[in-house]
N, C-alpha and C positions, 0 to 999 in steps of 0.2 A: 257477486252483487253487481247490479247495474251501475255503470260509471256515473250516471246522473245522481244516483243515491249517494255514492261516495262523495261527490262534490257537495251535496246538500249536508251530509254529515260533517264534512270538514268545516263548512260554514257554521253549522250548529256548534261545533266544538270551539270555534273562534269566539262566538257569542258567549258561550258558557265560560270561556277563559276570562273574558272581560269582567263578568260578574264574580268569578272566583277570585280574581286579583283584587277587585274592589272589596269583597268580603274579608280577605286577609288583611288588607290595609285597615279596614274598619275594626278588626279585632284589636289591632294595636291602638287605635283611637279609643276603644273601650277601656283599655288599660290606662291610657292617658287621662280619660275622664274620671276614673276611679282615683287616680293619684291626685289630680287637681281638686277633686271633691274632698279628699282626705286632708290635703294641705289647707283648703279653705276652712274646714272645720277646726283644724288645729290652730290656725292663725286667729280665727274668730274667738274661740273659747279659751285659748291659753294666753294669747297676747292682745286680745281685744282689737284686732286689726281686721279690716274687711275691705273688699274691693268689688264694686259693681261689675267691672269689666271681667274679673276672674269668675264671678258667679255667672255672668252671661256666657262666658266661654264654655262652661259646663252645659248650659242650655244649647249652645251651638253644636257642641260635640254630640249631645243626646239626639238632636234633630238629624245630624249627619248619619249617625249610627242607624237610626230607625228608617229614615227615608231612603238612604242609599243602600242600606242593608236589606231592603224588602226584596229586591231582585235576587240577591244572594240566598236569602231564605227560600224563595221560590225555587231556585235552582236545586237546592238541597232538600226539597220537600219538607221544610220546617214550619210551614204555615199550618194553622189549625184547619183540619179538614173533618167534616162530618161524613164519615165513610161507612155508614150503615149498610148501604147497598154496594158502594164502590169496591170495597175490599173483597167482595165475592165475585166480582166481574172477571172475565178473562182479560188477558193482556190487550187484545184487540179492542174489546169493549171499553176498557179503561182508557186506551189511547183515543178512542172516539169521543169519550166524555171530556178528556183533557183538551183535545183539539176544538171541540164545540165550545167549551168554556172560554178558551183563549180567544177564539175568533168572534164569538158573540158577546162576550162580556169584558174580559180583561183588556184586549187590544183597543176596543172602542173607548173604554174608560181612560186608558193611557193617552189616547189621542185627545180626548176631551180635556183631561187635566193639563196636558201640554198647551192646548189651544187657549183654555180659559186663564191659565197662569201667565201666558206670554206678555200681555199688556201690563199686568201687575208687576212682573219682574222688570220689564223694560222701563216702566216709570221709576221703579226703585233705583235702577242703574242711572237713569237720566238725572235724578236729583241726588244721587250718591247717598241714599237713605242711611241714616245712622240710628242708634238706639235712642229711645225716648227718655231714657234715664241719664241723669247727669253722671258723667264718668263711665258711661257704658261703652260698648264696642262700636266703632264707627263703620261696621261692615254688614249692616242689615241687608243691604242689596246683594251681598254675596250669599247670605243665608237664604234669601228668597230664591236665588238661582237654583238651589237644591230641588225646588218643587218640579220644574220641568226636567231637571236631570233625573229625578226619580222616575218620572213618566217614561223617559227615554230608556233607562236601564230596565225597567219592568217590561216595556214593549219589546226590547231586544231579547229578554229572557223568554217572554211569551212566544216570540218568533222561533227561538231555538227549540223550545219545548213543542211547539206546533210541528216543526220539521220532524222531530223525533217521533211524535205521535203519528204523523202522516206515514212515515216509513213503517212504523209498527203495524199500522192498519193495512198497508199494502203488502208488506212482507209476510205478515201472518202472526201466528202465535209465538212471538218472540219478544224480547225486550230490546229496546234501542241500545242498551249496554252490550248485548250480544251482537247486535248488528255492527256496532262500531269495531 
């Protein structure tokens, strides 16, 4: 294989590993979310105790799992895909569709989300935005920071997938797993 392809693949693997590690951390966060939800229900219905901050923490964890987990799901082909035609395509044709989708749709949307959320997040940090609820979490500005972080992680995964698709198109009828 051409040395340039090997460097691109190594770069792609680095990007993949970022989202793989993020996804593994989020799996533990999911467990934490289940445990906190269970504890909240027990405290509420058995002891008549409640906490807005604890309830909001579940919302925060939920947001983190879905927003930061989107790139991990993309990496592992876990998003819903309507593949009536796609599944019958050759590897090269699938790679072309994936590359086109990433370059024409996903990457521009990621750039747009990052751009449009930047001032929103910056203002939240400037005023150290907190919960609107009395007794809520004082970290709304941190939660809002997840929006551009999601855009960055998705963009990086789209870049990794685009590299793999480009190599599959050039190398031919093979999968990028075989090329690696």
